[in-house]
C-alpha positions, -999 to +999 in steps of 0.1 A: +001-001+000+014+034-009+019+059+018-009+083+007-034+055+002-022+043+039-026+075+055-062+080+038-073+049+055-059+062+088-078+094+085-109+075+074-105+055+106-111+085+129-136+103+107-156+072+108-160+079+148-181+113+145-210+096+154-200+068+176-206+070+215-184+089+238-148+077+240-153+067+278-174+040+267-165+008+244-179+007+209-182-034+214-158-040+183-132-063+188-095-051+188-061-070+188-026-064+207+005-081+197+032-083+217+066-095+200+101-108+202+123-086+178+122-102+145+093-122+150+075-104+124+047-085+143+044-056+117+040-080+087+015-100+108-006-072+117-009-058+082-018-093+069-043-095+097-059-062+089-063-072+054-077-103+062-103-089+088-112-061+062-120-086+034-150-097+057-162-063+065-196-051+048-192-022+024-188+012+043-180-006+079-153+010+099-119-008+088-093-025+108-063-004+114-027-013+125-010+010+152+028+000+152+053+029+147+028+053+139+012+049+172+037+074+188+029+100+161-009+095+172+000+101+211+020+132+201-009+144+182-033+136+210-013+154+236-005+183+213+033+175+215+061+183+191+067+153+168+105+159+176+100+141+209+092+107+190+129+097+190+129+101+232+100+077+235+108+045+218+095+015+236+129-004+233+159+023+236+172+029+272+171+067+269+169+073+307+200+100+308+189+117+279+153+117+290+162+130+325+185+158+312+156+170+286+132+172+316+156+188+340+162+213+312+126+220+305+130+208+269+101+181+268+075+167+291+084+140+315+086+104+302+060+098+329+037+120+313+043+109+278+036+073+291+005+084+305-006+100+271+005+066+253-017+046+279-048+069+272-043+069+236-040+031+234-071+029+254-091+054+231-081+031+200-094+000+218-127+015+227-130+027+192-124-008+183-111-027+149-074-017+156-043-038+157-022-022+181+017-036+185+037-034+215+038-009+243+021-031+268-011-028+252-024-061+265-017-047+298-033-015+294-065-030+277-067-061+299-099-051+316-119-043+280-137-075+270-135-071+234-097-075+229-075-105+218-042-106+232-010-123+212+025-128+216+047-136+189+080-154+194+104-176+174+138-191+178+167-165+177+184-180+147+149-175+129+146-141+140+181-132+131+176-146+097+146-125+094+163-095+105+190-101+081+169-105+051+143-076+059+171-050+067+196-063+045+223-065+078+249-089+085+248-112+114+264-089+139+240-059+133+211-081+133+223-096+166+227-060+183+193-052+171+176-080+184+193-081+218+188-044+222+152-044+213+141-077+231+158-063+264+145-026+258+108-042+253+113-062+285+125-031+304+095-009+292+067-037+305+086-042+337+094-006+346+058+007+337+038-022+345+059-041+368+048-074+347+071-098+327+066-095+290+070-131+289+042-140+311+018-166+291-012-154+315-010-120+298-023-134+263-050-154+247-023-172+225+016-173+222+023-181+186+058-192+174+064-176+137+097-201+133+069-228+132+040-209+114+041-187+085+035-150+088+002-155+069-007-187+088-002-167+121-023-142+106-050-166+098-048-182+134-053-146+151-081-139+126-100-168+136-096-160+174-111-127+166-140-142+148-148-166+174-147-141+201-171-118+179-195-148+176-194-153+213-204-117+221 
């Protein structure tokens, strides 16, 4: 999908909410959160999943949307904060010293403030429904909402390294550095903000191994979970 087409759908998602119930209430529509190990293919699976779920919707229905790297853009927009802050609020980077220095100098809001804006935005998206939210502890933030399906994607390290090397055209050393830094950063983000272990299986409806399942098959299984829950409700 081209960038203009993607953002046209992004805008349409929010325009479609103008006649819906207040955001403090849930729409009753399903949503999905994807937690992931680095290199397990979450972004690819998320977009495949949105395509599959949208294919079954009636014409004119609210579409499914993916919020992965674009989530922080939405957070900063909701909070009326400058987009330049985005580099400081990556979930998988340890920016503690840089962040604290910026707070002391008054260069940007505290990381705690931005964390709360992030949580509020994730809750808003989940209440709207038909969204796939990747990372940032969304499975914990939205745990009390009844319409969510929470999935963690994992794979053997060798598989994830091979995927990163192919996807980014990296050598083995660069791929290993990315994998270990991002896995540790995401684990730290969940632990420091929620006091939970990102690998705790009780946080999720399912943990799927993309080393044994293709990305397409993984998306099929998550779509089935969504459809089954929608039928139950």
